[in-house]
C-alpha positions in Angstrom: -64.9 -12.6 46.8 -64.2 -9.0 47.9 -62.3 -6.8 46.0 -62.4 -9.4 43.0 -60.4 -7.3 40.5 -57.5 -7.0 43.0 -57.2 -10.2 43.1 -57.9 -11.2 39.1 -54.7 -12.5 37.1 -53.2 -9.8 34.4 -50.1 -10.0 32.2 -47.5 -7.6 31.8 -46.5 -8.6 28.4 -46.5 -12.7 28.2 -45.7 -12.9 32.0 -49.2 -13.6 33.9 -49.0 -12.3 37.3 -51.7 -14.2 39.8 -53.3 -10.8 40.9 -53.0 -7.1 40.9 -50.7 -6.2 44.0 -46.9 -5.1 43.1 -44.5 -4.7 45.6 -42.7 -1.4 44.8 -39.1 -1.1 44.8 -37.5 0.3 47.7 -33.7 0.5 48.7 -33.7 -0.7 52.8 -29.6 -1.6 52.6 -30.1 -4.9 53.3 -27.2 -5.6 50.9 -23.6 -5.9 50.7 -20.2 -4.4 48.9 -20.5 -6.7 45.8 -23.9 -6.4 45.1 -25.0 -9.8 45.7 -28.3 -10.5 47.9 -27.5 -11.2 51.4 -29.4 -13.8 53.3 -31.2 -11.3 54.9 -32.1 -9.2 51.7 -33.7 -12.6 50.2 -35.9 -13.4 53.6 -37.3 -9.8 53.5 -38.3 -10.0 50.0 -39.7 -13.8 50.3 -41.8 -12.7 53.5 -43.4 -10.5 50.9 -44.1 -13.4 48.2 -45.2 -15.7 51.5 -47.3 -12.8 52.3 -48.9 -13.0 48.6 -48.0 -10.3 46.5 -48.3 -11.4 42.6 -45.5 -9.1 41.7 -42.0 -8.1 43.4 -40.1 -5.0 42.3 -36.5 -5.3 43.3 -34.8 -2.2 44.7 -32.5 0.2 43.0 -30.0 -2.6 41.2 -26.9 -1.1 39.8 -25.5 -1.7 36.6 -22.4 0.7 36.6 -20.0 0.3 39.8 -18.1 3.1 39.3 -20.3 5.6 39.0 -23.6 4.3 39.6 -23.3 2.8 43.1 -25.9 4.5 45.3 -25.2 2.6 48.5 -22.5 0.3 49.9 -25.3 -2.3 50.5 -27.6 -2.9 47.2 -27.9 -4.8 44.3 -26.0 -4.9 41.5 -26.3 -7.0 38.0 -23.1 -5.4 36.8 -21.1 -8.4 36.7 -21.7 -11.7 35.7 -20.8 -13.3 39.0 -24.3 -11.4 40.1 -26.3 -14.2 37.9 -26.1 -17.1 40.5 -26.9 -15.7 43.7 -29.7 -13.6 42.0 -31.1 -17.0 41.1 -31.3 -18.2 44.2 -33.5 -15.0 45.3 -35.3 -15.5 42.1 -36.1 -19.4 42.8 -37.3 -18.4 46.5 -39.9 -15.8 45.3 -41.2 -17.9 42.5 -41.5 -20.5 45.3 -44.7 -18.6 46.3 -46.1 -18.2 42.9 -44.7 -14.4 43.1 -43.1 -13.2 40.0 -39.8 -10.8 40.4 -38.8 -7.9 38.3 -35.4 -5.9 38.6 -35.2 -2.7 38.9 -32.1 -1.3 36.9 -31.0 2.2 38.0 -28.1 4.8 37.6 -28.0 7.7 40.4 -26.7 10.5 38.1 -26.7 13.5 39.5 -28.6 12.4 43.0 -25.5 10.4 43.5 -23.4 10.8 46.7 -19.5 12.1 45.3 -18.1 9.6 48.4 -19.4 6.7 46.3 -17.7 7.7 43.1 -14.9 4.7 42.4 -15.3 3.9 46.4 -17.9 0.3 45.6 -15.1 -1.2 43.5 -12.4 -0.8 45.9 -14.5 -1.7 48.9 -15.5 -5.1 46.7 -11.8 -5.8 46.3 -10.8 -5.2 50.2 -13.9 -6.7 51.9 -12.9 -10.2 49.7 -9.1 -9.6 50.8 -9.6 -8.2 54.4 -12.3 -9.7 56.8 -11.9 -6.8 58.9 -12.5 -4.0 56.0 -16.5 -3.2 56.6 -16.2 -3.1 60.3 -13.4 -0.4 59.6 -15.0 1.3 56.6 -18.4 2.1 59.0 -16.1 3.9 61.5 -14.9 5.9 58.8 -17.5 6.6 57.0 -19.4 8.9 59.1 -16.6 11.4 58.6 -17.2 11.5 55.0 -20.1 13.5 56.0 -17.5 16.5 56.3 -16.0 15.4 53.0 -19.5 16.0 51.6 -20.7 19.1 52.9 -17.2 20.5 51.6 -17.7 19.1 48.3 -14.1 17.4 49.0 -15.7 14.1 46.9 -15.4 13.5 43.3 -18.2 15.4 41.1 -21.0 12.8 40.2 -22.7 12.6 36.6 -25.5 14.0 35.1 -26.4 14.7 31.4 -25.3 18.2 31.7 -23.3 20.3 34.4 -26.4 21.6 36.1 -27.7 22.7 39.6 -26.9 20.5 42.3 -29.5 18.0 43.8 -31.5 19.5 46.8 -31.1 16.1 48.5 -27.4 15.0 48.1 -26.3 18.3 47.3 -23.1 17.0 45.1 -20.9 18.9 42.4 -21.9 17.0 39.1 -20.2 17.2 35.6 -21.5 16.8 31.9 -21.2 13.1 30.7 -19.3 12.5 27.9 -21.1 10.8 24.8 -18.8 8.0 24.8 -20.1 7.6 28.7 -23.4 7.5 27.4 -22.8 5.0 25.1 -20.9 2.6 27.4 -23.8 3.3 30.2 -26.6 2.2 27.4 -24.7 -1.0 27.3 -24.1 -1.4 30.7 -27.9 -1.6 31.6 -28.6 -4.2 28.4 -26.0 -6.3 29.6 -27.5 -6.0 33.1 -30.9 -6.8 31.8 -29.4 -9.9 30.3 -28.3 -11.1 33.4 -31.5 -10.9 34.8 -32.8 -12.7 32.1 -30.3 -15.6 33.0 -31.1 -15.7 36.3 -34.3 -16.5 35.4 -36.2 -13.2 36.9 -39.5 -12.7 34.8 -38.4 -8.7 33.5 -36.5 -5.6 34.3 -38.1 -2.1 35.4 -35.9 0.6 34.2 -35.9 3.6 36.6 -37.1 6.8 35.5 -38.3 8.4 38.1 -37.4 10.3 41.4 -34.9 12.2 40.1 -32.2 9.7 38.8 -30.4 9.6 36.0 -32.6 8.5 32.9 -35.4 11.1 34.4 -32.6 13.4 34.2 -32.1 13.1 30.4 -35.5 13.5 30.0 -36.0 16.4 31.9 -34.6 20.2 30.6 -34.0 21.1 34.2 -31.2 18.8 34.2 -30.5 18.0 30.4 -29.6 21.2 28.5 -27.1 19.1 25.9 -26.8 20.5 22.2 -26.1 17.4 20.9 -28.6 14.4 19.7 -29.2 13.6 23.5 -30.2 16.9 24.3 -32.7 19.3 23.5 -36.4 18.2 21.8 -37.9 15.9 23.8 -37.2 13.0 21.4 -33.2 13.8 21.7 -34.1 13.9 25.8 -35.3 10.4 25.1 -32.8 9.0 23.3 -30.4 7.7 25.9 -33.7 5.6 27.4 -35.2 4.8 24.3 -31.5 3.3 23.1 -31.5 1.4 26.3 -34.7 -0.2 25.9 -33.5 -1.0 21.7 -30.6 -2.6 23.3 -32.5 -4.5 25.8 -34.8 -6.0 23.2 -32.0 -7.0 21.2 -30.0 -8.9 23.7 -33.0 -10.1 25.5 -35.6 -10.9 23.0 -39.1 -9.6 22.7 -40.5 -11.7 25.2 -38.7 -10.8 28.3 -40.9 -7.8 29.6 -39.5 -4.2 30.0 -41.2 -1.6 32.3 -40.4 1.7 32.9 -41.1 3.7 36.1 -41.4 7.3 35.0 -42.0 10.4 36.5 -44.9 11.9 34.8 -44.9 15.1 36.3 -41.6 17.0 38.0 -44.1 18.9 40.3 -41.8 21.5 40.6 -45.0 23.8 40.1 -46.2 22.5 43.5 -43.1 24.2 45.4 -43.5 27.3 43.7 -41.0 26.9 40.7 -43.3 26.2 37.4 -40.6 27.7 35.1 -38.5 24.2 36.2 -38.7 20.7 34.5 -41.5 19.0 32.8 -45.5 18.7 33.6 -47.9 16.2 33.6 -48.7 17.0 29.9 -45.2 16.2 28.8 -45.2 13.1 30.7 -47.9 11.8 29.3 -46.5 12.5 25.7 -43.4 10.4 27.1 -45.3 7.7 28.3 -47.0 7.1 24.9 -43.6 7.5 23.1 -42.6 4.6 25.2 -45.2 2.5 24.3 -44.1 3.1 20.8 -41.2 2.2 21.8 -42.3 -1.3 22.8 -42.0 -1.4 26.1 -44.4 -3.7 28.2 -45.7 -1.4 30.8 -45.6 2.2 32.7 -45.0 2.4 36.3 -46.2 6.0 36.9 -44.7 8.2 39.3 -43.8 11.7 40.0 -41.3 14.0 41.4 -37.9 14.1 42.2 -35.9 14.4 45.3 -35.4 17.9 44.5 -39.5 17.7 45.1 -39.2 15.1 47.4 -42.3 15.4 49.2 -44.5 14.4 46.0 -43.3 11.3 45.5 -42.7 9.7 49.2 -45.3 11.8 50.8 -45.7 12.6 54.9 -48.8 12.0 56.8 -50.4 15.2 55.2 -50.7 14.0 51.9 -54.4 12.3 51.0 -54.6 8.9 50.0 -55.1 8.6 46.4 -54.0 12.0 45.9 -52.2 11.6 43.0 -54.5 9.1 41.2 -55.1 11.7 38.4 -51.3 11.2 37.1 -51.8 7.3 36.5 -55.6 7.9 35.2 -53.9 10.4 32.6 -51.2 7.5 31.5 -54.4 5.2 31.5 -56.6 7.5 29.3 -53.6 7.3 26.7 -51.9 4.2 26.4 -52.7 0.4 25.6 -50.2 -1.1 27.7 -50.7 -2.0 31.6 -50.3 1.0 34.5 -48.5 0.2 37.7 -48.7 3.2 40.5 -48.5 3.8 43.9 -50.9 6.7 44.3 -50.5 6.7 48.1 -53.0 3.3 48.6 -53.8 2.7 52.2 -56.6 0.1 52.1 -58.2 -2.7 50.0 -61.2 -0.7 49.2 -59.0 2.5 47.6 -57.2 -0.2 45.8 -60.0 -1.9 44.2 -62.1 1.7 43.3 -59.1 2.5 41.7 -59.2 -0.6 39.7 -62.6 -0.5 38.7 -62.1 3.5 37.9 -59.6 2.6 35.3 -56.9 4.8 37.3 -54.6 1.9 36.7 -54.0 -1.7 36.4 -51.7 -2.9 38.9 -51.5 -1.6 42.7 -47.8 -0.8 43.8 -47.8 -1.2 47.7 -44.3 0.5 49.0 -44.7 1.3 52.3 -47.2 -0.7 53.5 -45.6 -3.9 52.3 -42.9 -2.8 54.8 -45.3 -2.3 57.5 -46.9 -5.4 57.3 -45.3 -8.3 54.3 -48.6 -10.3 54.5 -51.1 -7.1 53.8 -52.2 -9.4 50.6 -53.0 -12.6 52.0 -54.7 -10.7 55.0 -57.3 -9.1 52.6 -57.5 -11.9 50.3 -58.5 -13.9 53.6 -61.4 -11.0 54.7 -59.0 -10.0 57.7 -58.1 -6.6 56.8 -58.7 -5.5 60.1 -55.4 -7.6 61.1 -53.4 -5.2 58.6 -50.8 -3.2 60.0 -50.9 0.2 58.3 -48.3 2.2 57.3 -48.6 5.7 58.8 -46.2 7.3 56.4 -44.1 8.7 59.0 -41.2 8.2 56.6 -39.0 6.5 59.4 -38.3 4.0 56.8 -36.3 6.3 54.6 -35.2 8.7 57.3 -33.4 5.4 59.1 -32.2 4.0 55.9 -30.5 7.0 54.7 -28.7 7.8 58.3 -28.1 3.9 59.0 -26.5 3.5 55.4 -23.3 5.2 57.0 -23.4 3.0 59.7 -23.7 -0.6 58.1 -26.9 -1.4 59.0 -30.7 -1.0 57.3 -33.6 0.8 56.9 -36.4 0.2 59.8 -40.2 0.7 60.3 -42.1 2.6 63.1 -45.0 -0.1 63.4 -43.1 -3.1 62.1 -39.8 -4.3 64.4 -39.3 -7.7 62.5 -38.3 -5.7 59.1 -34.6 -7.1 58.4 -35.7 -9.8 61.1 -37.6 -11.9 58.6 -36.1 -15.3 59.6 -36.2 -14.8 63.2 -39.1 -17.2 64.9 -40.6 -16.9 68.2 -39.8 -18.9 71.0 -43.3 -20.7 71.9 -42.4 -21.3 75.5 -44.6 -19.0 77.5 -46.7 -21.7 78.9 -49.0 -19.5 80.3 -46.7 -17.7 82.5 -48.1 -14.2 83.1 -46.1 -11.1 82.0 -47.6 -7.7 83.1 -47.0 -5.0 81.0 -47.4 -1.4 82.6 -48.7 1.3 79.8 -50.1 0.5 76.3 -48.4 2.9 74.0 -46.7 1.1 71.0 -44.1 0.0 72.8 -45.9 -1.7 75.3 -48.9 -3.3 72.6 -46.1 -4.3 70.7 -44.3 -6.1 73.6 -48.2 -7.5 74.6 -48.7 -8.8 71.2 -45.2 -10.8 71.1 -45.5 -12.1 74.2 -49.1 -13.4 73.9 -48.0 -15.1 70.5 -45.5 -16.8 72.3 -47.9 -18.3 74.9 -47.4 -16.0 77.7 -50.5 -14.7 79.7 -50.0 -11.1 78.9 -51.8 -8.6 80.9 -51.4 -4.8 80.2 -52.2 -1.9 82.7 -53.1 1.0 81.3 -53.8 3.9 83.6 -56.1 6.2 81.0 -59.4 5.5 79.2 -57.6 4.4 75.9 -54.6 2.8 74.6 -51.6 4.5 72.4 -50.2 6.8 75.3 -48.4 10.2 74.2 -49.7 9.2 70.2 -53.2 10.1 71.0 -51.9 13.8 71.2 -51.8 13.5 67.5 -55.9 13.6 67.1 -55.3 17.1 67.6 -52.1 18.2 65.6 -53.5 18.7 62.1 -53.0 16.1 59.4 -51.6 13.9 61.8 -54.8 11.3 61.9 -53.1 8.5 60.2 -50.8 7.8 63.3 -53.8 7.0 65.0 -53.7 3.9 62.6 -50.8 2.6 64.5 -52.6 2.5 67.7 -55.4 1.1 66.5 -53.6 -1.6 64.5 -51.2 -2.3 67.3 -54.4 -2.9 69.5 -56.1 -4.9 67.6 -53.0 -6.9 66.6 -52.2 -7.4 70.7 -55.8 -8.4 71.4 -55.9 -11.1 68.4 -52.8 -12.3 69.7 -54.8 -12.9 73.3 -53.4 -10.3 75.6 -55.7 -8.7 78.5 -55.8 -4.8 78.0 -56.9 -3.2 81.1 -58.1 0.4 80.9 -58.7 3.0 83.8 -56.3 0.7 86.0 -52.7 2.9 87.6 -50.9 0.2 88.5 -48.9 0.3 91.6 -46.4 -2.1 94.0 -49.5 -3.8 95.4 -51.6 -4.5 92.1 -48.9 -5.9 90.0 -47.6 -8.2 93.0 -51.6 -9.4 93.2 -50.5 -10.8 89.5 -47.3 -12.9 90.6 -45.5 -12.2 87.4 -43.1 -14.4 85.7 -41.6 -11.3 84.0 -42.7 -7.3 84.4 -42.7 -4.6 81.7 -42.7 -0.9 82.3 -43.8 1.2 79.2 -44.9 4.5 81.1 -43.7 6.5 78.6 -42.6 10.2 79.5 -43.7 13.7 79.7 -43.1 17.3 78.5 -40.0 18.7 79.9 -40.6 21.9 82.4 -37.4 23.0 83.6 -37.2 24.7 87.2 -34.1 26.4 86.5 -36.0 29.0 84.0 -37.0 32.0 85.7 -40.8 32.5 85.7 -41.4 28.9 84.4 -43.9 28.7 87.4 -45.9 31.5 86.2 -49.8 30.5 85.0 -48.9 31.6 81.4 -46.7 28.9 81.0 -47.6 25.6 79.7 -46.2 22.3 77.9 -47.3 21.4 74.2 -48.5 18.2 76.1 -51.3 20.6 78.0 -51.8 22.6 75.0 -52.4 19.2 73.0 -54.7 17.5 75.4 -57.1 20.2 76.0 -56.1 21.3 79.4 -54.7 24.7 78.3 -56.9 26.5 75.2 -55.8 29.6 73.9 -57.9 31.9 71.4 -56.7 35.6 70.1 -53.1 35.3 72.3 -49.7 36.2 71.3 -48.1 33.0 71.9 -44.1 31.9 72.4 -43.5 28.5 71.6 -40.0 27.5 72.7 -38.4 25.0 70.4 -38.9 24.0 67.0 -38.7 20.3 66.8 -42.0 18.9 64.9 -43.3 18.5 67.8 -43.3 22.3 68.9 -43.9 23.4 64.9 -46.8 21.6 64.8 -48.4 22.7 68.1 -47.5 26.1 66.6 -49.6 25.4 63.7 -52.3 24.4 65.7 -52.5 27.3 68.0 -51.9 29.6 64.8 -54.9 28.0 63.2 -57.1 28.9 66.7 -56.3 32.6 66.4 -53.8 33.2 68.1 -50.2 35.0 66.8 -47.2 32.5 67.6 -43.5 33.1 67.5 -41.2 30.0 67.8 -38.0 30.7 69.5 -35.2 28.2 68.4 -31.4 28.2 70.4 -29.9 26.6 67.3 -29.4 27.9 64.1 -31.5 25.9 61.7 -35.4 25.1 62.1 -36.1 21.8 63.2 -32.4 20.6 64.2 -32.2 16.8 63.8 -35.7 16.4 62.1 -35.6 15.0 58.6 -36.1 17.5 56.2 -39.0 16.3 54.4 -41.1 16.9 57.5 -39.8 20.1 57.7 -40.4 20.7 54.3 -44.1 19.8 55.0 -44.9 22.2 57.7 -42.6 25.2 57.0 -45.2 26.5 53.7 -47.9 26.0 56.2 -46.4 27.9 59.1 -45.7 30.7 56.9 -49.5 30.8 55.8 -50.6 31.1 59.2 -47.8 34.2 59.7 -45.8 32.0 62.3 -42.4 34.1 62.7 -39.6 31.5 63.8 -36.5 33.1 65.9 -33.3 31.3 65.4 -30.6 31.4 67.6 -32.2 32.3 70.4 -32.0 31.1 73.8 -35.2 31.5 76.5 -33.2 32.8 79.8 -36.5 34.3 81.5 -40.4 34.6 81.7 -42.4 37.2 82.6 -46.4 37.8 82.5 -46.4 39.6 79.6 -43.1 39.1 77.7 -40.1 36.8 77.5 -36.4 37.6 77.9 -34.8 36.1 74.8 -30.4 35.7 74.3 -28.6 35.5 70.9 -26.4 32.2 71.3 -23.7 33.7 68.9 -20.6 35.3 69.7 -22.5 38.3 71.4 -24.6 37.6 74.0 -27.2 40.3 73.3 -30.7 40.1 75.1 -33.9 41.0 74.1 -37.9 41.0 74.8 -40.6 39.3 73.0 -43.7 40.3 74.0 -46.1 37.5 74.5 -49.3 36.6 76.6 -48.6 32.6 76.8 -44.9 30.4 76.8 -45.6 26.8 75.5 -42.5 24.6 76.2 -41.5 21.9 73.4 -37.9 21.4 74.9 -38.0 18.0 75.1 -39.5 14.9 77.0 -38.8 13.5 80.4 -38.8 9.6 81.1 -41.7 8.1 83.6 -39.5 5.8 85.5 -40.7 6.4 89.1 -42.5 2.7 88.9 -39.8 1.0 87.7 -37.5 2.3 90.3 -39.7 1.6 92.6 -40.3 -2.1 91.6 -36.4 -3.1 90.3 -35.4 -4.5 93.3 -38.3 -6.7 94.1 -38.4 -7.8 90.7 -35.5 -9.8 88.7 -36.9 -10.3 85.9 -38.0 -6.4 84.9 -37.3 -4.6 81.8 -38.2 -1.0 81.2 -39.0 0.4 77.2 -39.8 3.1 75.1 -39.8 7.0 76.4 -39.8 5.4 80.1 -36.2 4.3 79.4 -34.9 7.0 77.1 -37.3 9.4 74.8 -37.6 8.3 71.2 -39.7 8.0 68.5 -42.5 5.1 67.5 -40.2 3.0 66.4 -37.7 3.2 69.2 -41.3 2.4 71.4 -42.0 -0.8 69.0 -38.6 -1.8 68.6 -37.9 -1.8 72.3 -40.9 -3.7 72.9 -40.5 -6.2 70.6 -36.8 -7.1 72.1 -38.1 -6.6 75.7 -40.7 -9.6 74.9 -38.9 -11.8 73.1 -35.8 -11.7 75.8 -38.3 -13.0 78.2 -37.6 -16.8 78.9 
């Protein structure tokens, strides 16, 4: 068997896990106010169990409703009524031979003050007023204003400390009585987990949550027996472990997910927190405290990109952290380590880096990762491209009562949906082989339609193929490769170098037609000078039509495409300026991407001009105007202007054909400019709507 170690069993405590594949804990927002698992959440976990995972570790599960709720839609084991609903989910996981551990959690200073005290009230209101949830989610977005101005309750912290970079909430020092009560709440929750039939618990001492806050000298400045020395800073965690052991017995596994390096040095703040040397000491002391496994992780929300990496990070970059722990402990080591292939997973097991392979985002992208690899069909795996849309969408949708999504898997949260197998060989023509078109092609072919994709270029992928030229974006090309493989495997025909027109489309006598022709970079005619030869779009730079070297270049627009293009141009030996109308860099962009690219732009001496509007273009300079109250106009010397100010839908073919075809659909950028996730979801929805 290939990957023999990966598919060999191993114990955590007295629990035998059938293989070394662990689904990492991830909050996706598929729960509900009262903390019991919804049918949707159970479907989500069961699908990963069906897919072959040996162990599933649940999302963050609260033990304290008042101060410890991280979301309205998360699991809880804070009350006795949680036991039986959890048992149903556990039974569904066990049915497929997988084990399940429940991750117990408290956010501490990383919580949103908006949630303090809100969840208990919401549970009561939802029980008595059926309309409450809809009303709440209409009101909650306004809560962002309250959060911004800190007009919400303070959140708990081991000691009053700086605000969390992510949640930015005001915090207060926990009273000792609160610490003691919370230790008991963790233990009581663990007992409920055991009573539900689950196989173990994991304590979340990572990513900057409360237990890690006690461990870190950056957030724990207490002067009593819960602060100061390492032994004291560990006391909160070790007392939780002892209390769980007393309630649940020695045979019930306890795992600790541990940040072993807070990674402050990697963002230029080495004076903060603790590093790997102390993290390994903590791991050794936890083994002495009697835990059954260490789940090695790193960083916190303050150092976000060093635990949940954007595309620029190399696979396996932090394996050295797990290896440092593995060399010093005798209990099993679980670790994620940005693993994206079975070959990488097997090698890290053989190299004694870790004992279990933790897959988080890869399990969102493909619930059947394990089964496909086991069956020798690794080519069929849809790989995670590290785009971070899962956490971005989860966080944003939490304010709207929806859940996280995946760019390459529109079935996330729809696991109970079954495709109608009624294609009966009827022909569907899809124009465009970008992510949306390929997703539609796979779905329709699976349904039994004769699916034909017409693509005008020599390769599939659409605008994503421009990523091959952008620094550190190579992983995005996996998306194209995997979607193409899936469409072909399902039976779709993909005709390259085939420009679609009305005559060609009609020649297929299609039952239905999907237009996925994408979009093009905007080049507004209203800007004086936009037609000059020294003006181009980011697309023209990225596809190689325009080559720049030794020039002064003004990139207009600081969205991620603009910033990434600016980085590429700067690395090619140009002096680059980025001009942005807004008063912030990359407005509307998920902050992790911004935090990732800005240090590289700084290293390449790219200058960013904020609150500046482009008003005119000349051959050797541009005119820009301040967007504030005082409309000051200045000039900026430059040889080339690169426009990155949006995408215009390419929908001419749709407009031509929509009166001739009743069963016609338009998807992706051809309908509305968006991300990969919007393209794949719109492709899937169009494909399942065709009868």
